[in-house]
Residue frames as a rotation matrix with the C-alpha (Angstrom) as fourth column:
MET 1
0.562 0.827 0.000 0.00
0.827 -0.562 0.000 0.00
0.000 0.000 -1.000 0.00
GLU 2
0.209 -0.542 -0.814 2.90
0.343 -0.739 0.580 2.37
-0.916 -0.401 0.031 0.63
GLN 3
-0.794 -0.547 0.265 3.80
0.407 -0.154 0.900 2.43
-0.452 0.823 0.345 -3.06
LEU 4
-0.171 0.824 0.541 0.19
0.931 -0.045 0.363 3.17
0.324 0.565 -0.759 -3.98
ASN 5
0.382 0.317 -0.868 0.25
0.723 -0.688 0.068 6.26
-0.576 -0.654 -0.492 -1.78
ARG 6
-0.631 -0.709 -0.314 2.30
0.304 -0.599 0.741 7.99
-0.713 0.372 0.594 -4.49
TYR 7
-0.918 0.300 0.260 -0.66
0.247 -0.081 0.966 7.97
0.311 0.951 0.001 -6.86
PRO 8
-0.540 0.810 0.229 -4.19
-0.836 -0.547 -0.036 9.42
0.096 -0.211 0.973 -6.89
ALA 9
-0.358 0.478 0.802 -6.89
-0.423 0.683 -0.596 7.06
-0.833 -0.552 -0.042 -5.65
GLU 10
0.662 0.674 -0.327 -8.42
-0.575 0.177 -0.799 6.66
-0.481 0.717 0.505 -9.12
PHE 11
0.253 -0.663 -0.705 -5.13
-0.794 0.275 -0.543 5.46
0.553 0.697 -0.456 -10.62
ALA 12
-0.683 -0.499 0.534 -4.31
-0.727 0.539 -0.426 3.32
-0.075 -0.679 -0.730 -7.58
CYS 13
0.103 0.813 0.572 -7.67
-0.496 0.541 -0.679 1.57
-0.862 -0.214 0.459 -7.95
LEU 14
0.744 0.107 -0.660 -6.88
-0.663 0.242 -0.708 0.84
0.085 0.964 0.251 -11.60
LEU 15
-0.294 -0.932 -0.213 -3.57
-0.815 0.361 -0.454 -0.70
0.500 0.040 -0.865 -10.55
LEU 16
-0.587 0.131 0.799 -5.32
-0.598 0.595 -0.537 -2.87
-0.546 -0.793 -0.271 -7.97
GLU 17
0.529 0.848 0.032 -7.96
-0.551 0.372 -0.747 -3.98
-0.646 0.377 0.664 -10.46
GLN 18
0.487 -0.427 -0.762 -5.28
-0.749 0.244 -0.616 -4.93
0.449 0.871 -0.201 -13.00
ALA 19
-0.598 -0.768 0.231 -3.29
-0.767 0.463 -0.445 -6.85
0.234 -0.443 -0.866 -10.39
LEU 20
-0.274 0.588 0.761 -6.35
-0.524 0.572 -0.631 -8.77
-0.806 -0.572 0.151 -9.22
ALA 21
0.724 0.606 -0.330 -7.50
-0.576 0.268 -0.772 -9.55
-0.380 0.749 0.543 -12.76
GLY 22
0.397 -0.662 -0.636 -4.03
-0.666 0.268 -0.696 -10.75
0.631 0.700 -0.334 -13.74
GLY 23
0.927 0.010 -0.374 -3.38
0.222 0.790 0.571 -12.70
0.301 -0.613 0.731 -10.56
TYR 24
0.076 -0.955 0.287 -0.27
0.077 -0.281 -0.957 -10.66
0.994 0.095 0.052 -9.79
LYS 25
0.308 -0.062 -0.949 1.29
0.924 0.259 0.282 -10.63
0.228 -0.964 0.137 -6.33
THR 26
-0.590 -0.507 -0.628 2.50
0.606 -0.793 0.071 -7.05
-0.534 -0.338 0.775 -6.77
VAL 27
0.521 0.853 -0.026 0.71
0.690 -0.439 -0.575 -3.92
-0.502 0.282 -0.818 -7.85
VAL 28
0.811 -0.315 -0.492 3.43
-0.416 -0.903 -0.108 -1.39
-0.411 0.292 -0.864 -8.65
PHE 29
0.615 -0.601 0.510 6.03
0.744 0.657 -0.123 -2.22
-0.261 0.455 0.851 -11.30
ALA 30
-0.408 -0.861 -0.304 9.08
0.610 -0.504 0.611 -0.41
-0.679 0.064 0.731 -12.71
SER 31
-0.744 0.154 0.650 6.87
0.574 -0.351 0.740 0.84
0.342 0.924 0.172 -15.56
THR 32
0.088 0.902 -0.422 4.20
0.995 -0.098 -0.003 2.26
-0.044 -0.419 -0.907 -13.25
PRO 33
-0.185 -0.144 -0.972 5.58
0.320 -0.944 0.079 5.85
-0.929 -0.296 0.221 -13.11
ASP 34
-0.964 -0.168 -0.204 5.52
-0.139 -0.335 0.932 5.99
-0.225 0.927 0.300 -16.93
ASP 35
-0.545 0.837 0.040 2.05
0.735 0.455 0.504 4.44
0.404 0.304 -0.863 -17.00
PHE 36
0.062 0.560 -0.826 0.89
0.850 -0.463 -0.250 7.09
-0.523 -0.687 -0.505 -14.53
ARG 37
-0.591 -0.326 -0.738 2.32
-0.029 -0.905 0.424 9.94
-0.806 0.272 0.526 -16.62
ARG 38
-0.963 0.265 0.038 0.51
0.072 0.120 0.990 8.63
0.258 0.957 -0.135 -19.71
TRP 39
-0.252 0.911 -0.326 -2.72
0.941 0.310 0.139 8.10
0.228 -0.271 -0.935 -17.76
ASN 40
-0.074 0.151 -0.986 -2.44
0.614 -0.772 -0.164 11.60
-0.786 -0.618 -0.035 -16.32
GLU 41
-0.852 -0.305 -0.426 -1.73
-0.132 -0.662 0.738 13.21
-0.507 0.685 0.523 -19.72
GLN 42
-0.769 0.617 0.163 -4.75
0.485 0.398 0.779 11.50
0.416 0.679 -0.605 -21.24
ARG 43
0.169 0.865 -0.472 -6.89
0.982 -0.104 0.161 13.19
0.090 -0.490 -0.867 -18.63
GLY 44
0.107 -0.188 0.976 -5.17
0.367 -0.905 -0.214 16.56
0.924 0.382 -0.028 -18.93
ARG 45
0.966 0.253 -0.056 -4.38
0.126 -0.270 0.954 16.73
0.226 -0.929 -0.293 -15.24
LYS 46
0.139 -0.921 0.365 -1.35
-0.771 -0.332 -0.543 17.83
0.621 -0.206 -0.756 -13.33
THR 47
-0.277 -0.310 -0.910 0.43
0.327 0.860 -0.392 15.28
0.904 -0.406 -0.137 -11.17
VAL 48
0.229 0.455 0.861 -1.26
-0.691 -0.547 0.473 15.38
0.686 -0.703 0.189 -7.78
ALA 49
-0.829 -0.461 0.317 -0.69
-0.536 0.490 -0.688 13.82
0.161 -0.740 -0.653 -4.41
VAL 50
-0.486 0.642 -0.593 -2.89
0.318 0.762 0.564 10.98
0.814 0.086 -0.574 -3.30
ASP 51
-0.076 0.558 0.826 -5.75
-0.859 -0.458 0.230 11.66
0.507 -0.692 0.514 -0.91
LYS 52
-0.876 -0.397 -0.275 -4.97
-0.227 0.840 -0.493 8.93
0.426 -0.369 -0.826 1.61
THR 53
-0.617 0.719 0.320 -8.34
-0.434 0.028 -0.901 9.33
-0.656 -0.695 0.294 3.31
LYS 54
0.274 0.746 -0.607 -10.19
-0.932 0.051 -0.359 8.65
-0.237 0.664 0.709 0.07
LEU 55
-0.232 -0.448 -0.863 -7.97
-0.643 0.736 -0.210 5.65
0.730 0.507 -0.459 -0.73
ASN 56
-0.977 -0.150 0.149 -8.44
-0.208 0.557 -0.804 4.21
0.037 -0.817 -0.575 2.76
GLU 57
-0.264 0.955 0.132 -12.21
-0.620 -0.063 -0.782 4.65
-0.739 -0.288 0.609 2.57
THR 58
0.189 0.311 -0.932 -12.31
-0.963 0.245 -0.113 3.03
0.193 0.918 0.345 -0.88
TRP 59
-0.159 -0.381 -0.911 -10.48
-0.288 0.900 -0.326 -0.07
0.944 0.211 -0.253 0.33
ASN 60
0.792 0.608 0.055 -11.89
-0.192 0.162 0.968 -0.05
0.580 -0.777 0.245 3.89
VAL 61
-0.176 -0.915 -0.363 -8.47
0.472 0.245 -0.847 0.34
0.864 -0.321 0.389 5.46
PRO 62
0.671 0.433 -0.602 -8.83
0.725 -0.216 0.654 1.04
0.153 -0.875 -0.458 9.18
THR 63
0.013 -0.636 0.771 -7.39
0.138 -0.763 -0.632 4.35
0.990 0.115 0.078 10.25
ALA 64
-0.639 -0.310 -0.704 -6.17
0.727 0.056 -0.684 5.39
0.251 -0.949 0.189 13.65
PRO 65
0.503 0.856 -0.114 -8.73
0.839 -0.452 0.304 7.41
0.209 -0.249 -0.946 15.61
LYS 66
-0.059 -0.470 0.881 -7.97
0.170 -0.874 -0.455 11.09
0.984 0.123 0.131 15.94
PRO 67
-0.596 -0.239 -0.767 -6.98
0.762 0.133 -0.634 12.11
0.253 -0.962 0.102 19.48
């Protein structure tokens, strides 16, 4: 999951879907940064940081309670 934190939730979900569909044990590959740049260019967006809250909610990752 740490490597997925580098990417927006939408792209991270695509990576997870591809890994599950292909039966891969890993999600991020050496080509992933280039894949992300192409994906991002196709959508006309700037490179953005991942919203960890949105990613955690999408995949039901438990988060530490706020003090």
